[in-house]
C-alpha atoms as a printed R data frame, in Angstrom:
    type eleno elety resid chain resno       x       y       z
1   ATOM     1    CA   UNK     A     1 -16.499  13.238  -2.370
2   ATOM     2    CA   UNK     A     2 -13.109  12.044  -2.911
3   ATOM     3    CA   UNK     A     3 -12.616   8.372  -4.494
4   ATOM     4    CA   UNK     A     4  -9.163   6.718  -3.633
5   ATOM     5    CA   UNK     A     5  -8.240   3.734  -5.668
6   ATOM     6    CA   UNK     A     6  -5.590   1.615  -4.365
7   ATOM     7    CA   UNK     A     7  -3.819  -0.497  -6.999
8   ATOM     8    CA   UNK     A     8  -1.060  -3.065  -5.351
9   ATOM     9    CA   UNK     A     9   1.641  -3.547  -7.751
10  ATOM    10    CA   UNK     A    10   2.233  -6.253  -9.820
11  ATOM    11    CA   UNK     A    11   4.150  -9.735  -9.540
12  ATOM    12    CA   UNK     A    12   7.899  -9.667  -9.869
13  ATOM    13    CA   UNK     A    13  10.255 -12.835  -9.596
14  ATOM    14    CA   UNK     A    14  10.146 -12.522  -5.854
15  ATOM    15    CA   UNK     A    15   6.315 -12.305  -5.343
16  ATOM    16    CA   UNK     A    16   5.709 -16.268  -5.440
17  ATOM    17    CA   UNK     A    17   8.082 -17.049  -3.067
18  ATOM    18    CA   UNK     A    18   6.952 -14.114  -0.646
19  ATOM    19    CA   UNK     A    19  10.004 -12.454  -0.276
20  ATOM    20    CA   UNK     A    20  10.237  -9.433   1.980
21  ATOM    21    CA   UNK     A    21  11.171  -6.323   0.655
22  ATOM    22    CA   UNK     A    22  10.013  -7.480  -2.865
23  ATOM    23    CA   UNK     A    23  10.988  -4.884  -5.430
24  ATOM    24    CA   UNK     A    24  12.000  -4.776  -9.323
25  ATOM    25    CA   UNK     A    25  10.814  -5.421 -12.781
26  ATOM    26    CA   UNK     A    26   7.370  -7.285 -13.394
27  ATOM    27    CA   UNK     A    27   7.661 -10.577 -14.607
28  ATOM    28    CA   UNK     A    28   6.291 -11.239 -18.509
29  ATOM    29    CA   UNK     A    29   2.971 -12.749 -16.927
30  ATOM    30    CA   UNK     A    30   2.732  -9.680 -14.388
31  ATOM    31    CA   UNK     A    31   3.246  -7.285 -17.591
32  ATOM    32    CA   UNK     A    32   0.357  -8.843 -19.400
33  ATOM    33    CA   UNK     A    33  -2.022  -8.567 -16.263
34  ATOM    34    CA   UNK     A    34  -1.609  -5.385 -15.873
35  ATOM    35    CA   UNK     A    35  -2.262  -4.138 -19.325
36  ATOM    36    CA   UNK     A    36  -5.790  -5.776 -18.638
37  ATOM    37    CA   UNK     A    37  -6.305  -4.094 -14.929
38  ATOM    38    CA   UNK     A    38  -9.577  -2.101 -15.588
39  ATOM    39    CA   UNK     A    39  -8.605   1.210 -14.115
40  ATOM    40    CA   UNK     A    40 -11.415   3.858 -13.355
41  ATOM    41    CA   UNK     A    41 -11.113   7.515 -14.638
42  ATOM    42    CA   UNK     A    42  -8.788   8.780 -12.411
43  ATOM    43    CA   UNK     A    43  -7.867  12.732 -12.043
44  ATOM    44    CA   UNK     A    44  -4.495  12.456 -10.506
45  ATOM    45    CA   UNK     A    45  -2.122   9.468  -9.719
46  ATOM    46    CA   UNK     A    46   0.657   8.706  -7.198
47  ATOM    47    CA   UNK     A    47   2.715   5.953  -6.451
48  ATOM    48    CA   UNK     A    48   5.446   4.310  -4.056
49  ATOM    49    CA   UNK     A    49   9.168   4.879  -4.369
50  ATOM    50    CA   UNK     A    50   9.834   1.584  -5.124
51  ATOM    51    CA   UNK     A    51  11.068   0.266  -8.478
52  ATOM    52    CA   UNK     A    52   8.118  -2.136  -8.713
53  ATOM    53    CA   UNK     A    53   5.564   0.795  -8.269
54  ATOM    54    CA   UNK     A    54   7.218   2.673 -11.324
55  ATOM    55    CA   UNK     A    55   7.523  -0.180 -13.423
56  ATOM    56    CA   UNK     A    56   3.564  -1.007 -12.446
57  ATOM    57    CA   UNK     A    57   2.381   2.672 -13.369
58  ATOM    58    CA   UNK     A    58   4.360   2.267 -16.590
59  ATOM    59    CA   UNK     A    59   2.428  -1.112 -17.692
60  ATOM    60    CA   UNK     A    60  -1.095   0.278 -16.638
61  ATOM    61    CA   UNK     A    61  -0.128   3.468 -18.435
62  ATOM    62    CA   UNK     A    62  -0.415   6.272 -15.764
63  ATOM    63    CA   UNK     A    63   1.932   9.136 -14.986
64  ATOM    64    CA   UNK     A    64   2.208   8.604 -11.182
65  ATOM    65    CA   UNK     A    65   3.685  11.110  -8.888
66  ATOM    66    CA   UNK     A    66   6.436   9.607  -6.537
67  ATOM    67    CA   UNK     A    67   5.067   9.691  -3.103
68  ATOM    68    CA   UNK     A    68   7.151   8.700   0.141
69  ATOM    69    CA   UNK     A    69   4.215   8.144   2.334
70  ATOM    70    CA   UNK     A    70   3.226   5.097  -0.017
71  ATOM    71    CA   UNK     A    71   6.836   3.498   0.310
72  ATOM    72    CA   UNK     A    72   6.674  -0.170   1.554
73  ATOM    73    CA   UNK     A    73   6.970  -1.718   5.114
74  ATOM    74    CA   UNK     A    74  10.597  -1.532   6.121
75  ATOM    75    CA   UNK     A    75  11.414  -4.738   7.528
76  ATOM    76    CA   UNK     A    76  15.105  -4.173   7.998
77  ATOM    77    CA   UNK     A    77  17.383  -6.922   8.017
78  ATOM    78    CA   UNK     A    78  14.578  -9.499   6.981
79  ATOM    79    CA   UNK     A    79  14.611  -7.516   3.360
80  ATOM    80    CA   UNK     A    80  15.500 -10.257   0.671
81  ATOM    81    CA   UNK     A    81  14.519 -13.118   3.036
82  ATOM    82    CA   UNK     A    82  11.293 -15.604   2.970
83  ATOM    83    CA   UNK     A    83   9.204 -16.026   5.573
84  ATOM    84    CA   UNK     A    84   9.703 -19.855   5.119
85  ATOM    85    CA   UNK     A    85  13.566 -19.223   6.072
86  ATOM    86    CA   UNK     A    86  12.508 -16.909   9.099
87  ATOM    87    CA   UNK     A    87   9.974 -19.464  10.448
88  ATOM    88    CA   UNK     A    88  13.113 -21.670  10.171
89  ATOM    89    CA   UNK     A    89  15.696 -19.637  11.645
90  ATOM    90    CA   UNK     A    90  13.882 -16.972  13.747
91  ATOM    91    CA   UNK     A    91  10.678 -18.357  14.957
92  ATOM    92    CA   UNK     A    92  10.411 -16.399  18.409
93  ATOM    93    CA   UNK     A    93  10.897 -13.193  16.015
94  ATOM    94    CA   UNK     A    94   8.708 -14.264  13.704
95  ATOM    95    CA   UNK     A    95   5.609 -15.011  16.375
96  ATOM    96    CA   UNK     A    96   6.353 -11.538  17.893
97  ATOM    97    CA   UNK     A    97   5.970  -9.939  14.721
98  ATOM    98    CA   UNK     A    98   2.774 -12.014  14.068
99  ATOM    99    CA   UNK     A    99   1.342 -11.164  17.480
100 ATOM   100    CA   UNK     A   100   2.567  -7.992  18.835
101 ATOM   101    CA   UNK     A   101   1.722  -4.762  17.124
102 ATOM   102    CA   UNK     A   102   4.678  -2.702  18.355
103 ATOM   103    CA   UNK     A   103   7.431  -5.690  17.877
104 ATOM   104    CA   UNK     A   104   9.951  -4.861  15.135
105 ATOM   105    CA   UNK     A   105  12.464  -8.063  15.528
106 ATOM   106    CA   UNK     A   106  14.127  -7.238  12.268
107 ATOM   107    CA   UNK     A   107  14.916  -3.604  13.093
108 ATOM   108    CA   UNK     A   108  12.622  -1.685  10.774
109 ATOM   109    CA   UNK     A   109   9.042  -0.596  11.397
110 ATOM   110    CA   UNK     A   110   6.339  -2.427  13.542
111 ATOM   111    CA   UNK     A   111   3.021  -2.757  12.327
112 ATOM   112    CA   UNK     A   112   1.826  -0.050  14.817
113 ATOM   113    CA   UNK     A   113   4.338   2.225  12.920
114 ATOM   114    CA   UNK     A   114   3.006   1.356   9.347
115 ATOM   115    CA   UNK     A   115  -0.609   1.678  10.760
116 ATOM   116    CA   UNK     A   116   0.269   4.833  11.670
117 ATOM   117    CA   UNK     A   117   2.140   6.154   8.781
118 ATOM   118    CA   UNK     A   118  -0.886   4.975   6.427
119 ATOM   119    CA   UNK     A   119  -3.544   6.344   8.654
120 ATOM   120    CA   UNK     A   120  -1.105  10.025   8.465
121 ATOM   121    CA   UNK     A   121  -1.319   9.591   5.014
122 ATOM   122    CA   UNK     A   122  -4.856   9.088   4.395
123 ATOM   123    CA   UNK     A   123  -5.399  12.217   6.766
124 ATOM   124    CA   UNK     A   124  -3.404  14.115   4.245
125 ATOM   125    CA   UNK     A   125  -4.895  12.827   1.333
126 ATOM   126    CA   UNK     A   126  -8.423  13.830   2.991
127 ATOM   127    CA   UNK     A   127  -7.234  17.312   3.584
128 ATOM   128    CA   UNK     A   128  -7.153  17.047   7.093
129 ATOM   129    CA   UNK     A   129  -3.911  17.611   7.900
130 ATOM   130    CA   UNK     A   130  -1.924  20.855   7.284
131 ATOM   131    CA   UNK     A   131   0.693  19.527   4.786
132 ATOM   132    CA   UNK     A   132   0.623  16.842   2.206
133 ATOM   133    CA   UNK     A   133   2.931  15.109   0.594
134 ATOM   134    CA   UNK     A   134   0.772  14.551  -2.434
135 ATOM   135    CA   UNK     A   135  -0.163  17.865  -3.970
136 ATOM   136    CA   UNK     A   136   0.165  21.239  -2.872
137 ATOM   137    CA   UNK     A   137  -2.613  21.712  -0.263
138 ATOM   138    CA   UNK     A   138  -5.075  24.559  -2.076
139 ATOM   139    CA   UNK     A   139  -5.003  21.854  -5.472
140 ATOM   140    CA   UNK     A   140  -5.794  18.980  -3.030
141 ATOM   141    CA   UNK     A   141  -8.703  20.894  -1.663
142 ATOM   142    CA   UNK     A   142  -9.641  21.891  -4.991
143 ATOM   143    CA   UNK     A   143  -9.738  18.242  -6.300
144 ATOM   144    CA   UNK     A   144 -11.452  16.559  -3.140
145 ATOM   145    CA   UNK     A   145 -13.980  15.438  -5.430
146 ATOM   146    CA   UNK     A   146 -12.124  13.652  -7.434
147 ATOM   147    CA   UNK     A   147 -10.444  10.068  -8.196
148 ATOM   148    CA   UNK     A   148  -6.978   9.576  -6.827
149 ATOM   149    CA   UNK     A   149  -5.068   6.587  -7.907
150 ATOM   150    CA   UNK     A   150  -2.328   5.086  -5.590
151 ATOM   151    CA   UNK     A   151   0.209   2.438  -6.197
152 ATOM   152    CA   UNK     A   152   1.634   0.846  -3.672
153 ATOM   153    CA   UNK     A   153   2.277  -2.275  -1.688
154 ATOM   154    CA   UNK     A   154   0.026  -4.753   0.017
155 ATOM   155    CA   UNK     A   155   1.155  -3.665   3.584
156 ATOM   156    CA   UNK     A   156  -0.157  -0.448   2.735
157 ATOM   157    CA   UNK     A   157  -3.439  -1.459   1.456
158 ATOM   158    CA   UNK     A   158  -3.926  -3.492   4.166
159 ATOM   159    CA   UNK     A   159  -3.481  -0.903   6.510
160 ATOM   160    CA   UNK     A   160  -5.189   1.627   4.695
161 ATOM   161    CA   UNK     A   161  -8.619  -0.605   5.110
162 ATOM   162    CA   UNK     A   162  -7.681  -1.555   8.822
163 ATOM   163    CA   UNK     A   163  -7.450   2.396   9.034
164 ATOM   164    CA   UNK     A   164 -10.945   2.920   7.550
165 ATOM   165    CA   UNK     A   165 -12.797   0.230   9.365
166 ATOM   166    CA   UNK     A   166 -11.420   1.627  12.812
167 ATOM   167    CA   UNK     A   167 -10.185  -2.345  13.198
168 ATOM   168    CA   UNK     A   168  -7.825  -3.568  15.518
169 ATOM   169    CA   UNK     A   169  -3.981  -4.369  14.237
170 ATOM   170    CA   UNK     A   170  -4.727  -7.874  14.356
171 ATOM   171    CA   UNK     A   171  -7.265  -7.369  11.397
172 ATOM   172    CA   UNK     A   172  -4.445  -6.554   9.364
173 ATOM   173    CA   UNK     A   173  -3.137 -10.327   9.185
174 ATOM   174    CA   UNK     A   174  -6.810 -11.417   8.018
175 ATOM   175    CA   UNK     A   175  -6.496  -9.313   5.057
176 ATOM   176    CA   UNK     A   176  -4.672 -10.626   1.615
177 ATOM   177    CA   UNK     A   177  -3.957  -8.504  -1.310
178 ATOM   178    CA   UNK     A   178  -3.353  -9.781  -4.898
179 ATOM   179    CA   UNK     A   179  -0.929  -8.574  -7.267
180 ATOM   180    CA   UNK     A   180  -2.577  -5.589  -9.119
181 ATOM   181    CA   UNK     A   181  -5.892  -6.079  -6.822
182 ATOM   182    CA   UNK     A   182  -7.949  -3.010  -6.540
183 ATOM   183    CA   UNK     A   183  -9.041  -1.552  -3.292
184 ATOM   184    CA   UNK     A   184 -11.562   1.390  -3.187
185 ATOM   185    CA   UNK     A   185 -12.336   3.863  -0.194
186 ATOM   186    CA   UNK     A   186 -14.362   7.130  -0.283
187 ATOM   187    CA   UNK     A   187 -13.886  10.022   2.053
188 ATOM   188    CA   UNK     A   188 -17.195  11.614   2.837
189 ATOM   189    CA   UNK     A   189 -18.781  13.001   6.234
190 ATOM   190    CA   UNK     A   190 -15.267  13.109   7.881
191 ATOM   191    CA   UNK     A   191 -14.308   9.724   7.309
192 ATOM   192    CA   UNK     A   192 -13.365   6.967   5.121
193 ATOM   193    CA   UNK     A   193 -15.421   4.137   3.962
194 ATOM   194    CA   UNK     A   194 -14.527   0.908   2.213
195 ATOM   195    CA   UNK     A   195 -16.184   0.763  -1.171
196 ATOM   196    CA   UNK     A   196 -14.655  -2.847  -2.341
197 ATOM   197    CA   UNK     A   197 -11.781  -4.596  -1.470
198 ATOM   198    CA   UNK     A   198  -9.199  -6.329  -3.567
199 ATOM   199    CA   UNK     A   199 -11.369  -6.609  -6.692
């Protein structure tokens, strides 16, 4: 059985303000919190290409290979802006983004695209796809009974849970992932199961 542990990156200066495209170094408090994260024994680790994922990997003391499939949601021209700012300046765009899974008013990825990308990544990790961005296929198949740690972003974790549950896209917005929250999925019987969420 393959065990997938998803770790949301630690907090940065932009986390509290809910700034889109939050990336950078962890706050001092975030570094302290990361040091107390209770990780299970893992066999291999991967991370988002973002600086904050690299910083989190260092803080929890794991060597993690960069995996482009774990990249944060591309929010286009909204990157660096806060939700409050966008609600004031682009309320129609925000409404479309929150209610239509195919909408991308920011010019980046739609929710539908993020869910599709995450679903494809989960399939590769499970060995169901012919290629893998994580490790070579033969090695991946050999390790399918191990534990993979993936350090990534809230959107990716929410998308993974929605995918595992075969839930509608709207369920994405009902999930809240805290910085350094751990979510565990397990792959057995040809499908993903949610073992724990945001602990």
